[in-house]
Each structure stands twice: as structure tokens, then as C-alpha cells.
C-alpha positions in Angstrom: 10.7 -7.3 13.0 8.2 -9.6 14.6 7.3 -12.9 12.8 3.8 -11.6 12.2 5.1 -8.4 10.6 7.6 -10.4 8.5 4.7 -12.6 7.2 2.6 -9.4 6.4 5.6 -8.0 4.5 6.0 -11.2 2.5 2.3 -11.3 1.6 2.3 -7.6 0.6 5.5 -8.1 -1.4 3.9 -11.0 -3.3 0.8 -8.9 -4.1 2.8 -5.8 -5.2 5.5 -7.6 -7.3 2.8 -9.6 -9.2 1.7 -6.4 -10.8 3.2 -5.5 -14.2 6.7 -3.8 -14.1 6.6 -3.7 -10.3 9.8 -3.4 -8.4 10.9 -2.9 -4.8 13.4 -0.7 -3.1 14.1 0.8 0.3 12.7 4.3 0.7 13.2 6.2 4.0 14.0 2.9 5.6 10.8 1.2 4.4 10.2 -1.4 1.7 8.6 0.5 -1.1 6.9 -0.8 -4.3 7.1 1.2 -7.5 6.7 0.8 -11.2 10.2 0.4 -12.7 11.7 3.8 -13.3 8.4 5.3 -12.2 6.3 6.2 -9.2 5.7 4.5 -5.9 2.4 2.8 -5.4 2.8 1.1 -2.0 4.9 1.1 1.1 5.3 -1.4 4.0 5.1 0.5 7.3 6.2 -1.3 10.5 6.8 0.3 13.8 7.5 3.6 12.1 8.9 6.1 14.7 7.7 3.7 17.4 4.0 3.7 16.5 3.6 -0.1 16.9 1.6 -0.2 13.6 2.1 -2.7 10.7 0.5 -1.4 7.6 0.5 -1.0 3.9 0.4 2.6 2.7 -1.3 3.0 -0.7 -2.3 5.8 -3.0 -6.0 6.9 -3.4 -7.6 9.2 -5.9 -7.4 11.9 -3.3 -8.5 13.2 0.1 -12.2 12.5 -0.6 -11.6 8.8 -1.3 -9.2 8.6 1.6 -11.7 10.0 4.0 -14.5 7.8 2.6 -12.4 4.6 3.1 -11.5 5.7 6.7 -15.2 6.5 7.5 -16.3 3.2 6.0 -13.9 1.0 8.0 -11.8 2.9 10.6 -10.5 -0.3 12.1 -8.9 -1.2 8.7 -8.0 2.2 7.2 -6.2 5.2 8.7 -4.6 8.5 7.7 -0.8 7.9 7.8 1.6 10.5 9.0 3.5 12.2 6.2 1.5 10.4 3.4 -2.0 11.3 4.5 -2.0 15.0 3.5 -1.3 13.8 -0.1 -4.3 11.4 -0.1 -2.6 8.1 0.7 -4.3 5.8 3.1 -2.9 3.2 5.5 -4.3 -0.3 5.7 -3.7 -2.1 9.0 -2.0 -5.5 8.3 -2.0 -6.8 11.9 -5.6 -7.9 12.2 -6.2 -11.6 12.8 -9.0 -11.8 10.3 -7.5 -9.5 7.6 -9.0 -9.9 4.2 -5.9 -10.1 2.0 -8.0 -10.0 -1.2 -9.2 -6.6 -0.1 -5.6 -5.5 0.5 -4.7 -6.8 -2.9 -7.5 -4.8 -4.6 -6.3 -1.6 -2.9 -2.7 -2.2 -3.9 -3.8 -2.8 -7.5 -5.9 0.3 -7.5 -2.9 2.3 -6.2 -0.8 0.7 -9.0 -3.4 1.8 -11.6 -3.3 5.4 -10.3 0.4 5.7 -11.0 0.8 3.3 -14.0 1.9 4.9 -17.3 -0.5 4.8 -20.2 1.6 2.1 -22.0 0.9 -0.4 -19.1 -2.7 0.5 -18.8 -3.2 0.2 -22.6 -1.4 -3.1 -22.6 -4.1 -4.5 -20.4 -3.0 -3.3 -17.0 -3.1 -5.9 -14.2 
């Protein structure tokens, strides 16, 4: 992993693990972030199958939101292989002027989409 990708992973990890009941595990060779004993809400994607992309993969409310994000900012968002048909969106993490607050917001929205009611009712993030 390149130093730039390692830094991106550390920043993504800090964002994801700051969310209530968040945990990390390897899934299909990628760091994945999930709600303990629950569902995944983010993945770190780096050079997957030689694609030379470093990205966060996060859940959206569905294909319409995914397409809207990509149309709004195609340099930032993309439809990731395997995850895209289910409405997940990729966020390029390799841009020099990346807005990490924006990444954090998308990770938190993804968390909210999979969080159990008990966490949401307890105040969420």
C-alpha cells in the first residue's frame, strides 16, 4: 500500500470507528466497517483487482441517490464494481484537495442507513 493510501485508510478508519458501536474487520481482503454484530456501512477499497483506485465504498438509499451523487460530482463519486448494483457508491480518496468533512458526512449517512433502531433512538451519531 502506498503512503498516500495508508493515510487515507487511517483517516477513513478514524471517521468510521468514531460512530456508535462501529467495528472493523477484513471482508474480501478489504478493511470493512460495520455496526457490531450488524451490517456493513463502509469499505476501504485500494487497488482492487488492479484498478489503481483508492476509495471509500458507502451505502446510499438506493440507485436513485447513487446516480444523483455521481451526476453531481463524477470526479468524486463512482459506481463501484460488485457494490454498485446494490446502490452503494464509491468516493475517490486520492484527490489532493479532498474534503474529508464531506467524506465523513457520507460515511455517517451510510451508518444511519444500517443502524438498528436502538442506536438511532439513543441519539445516533
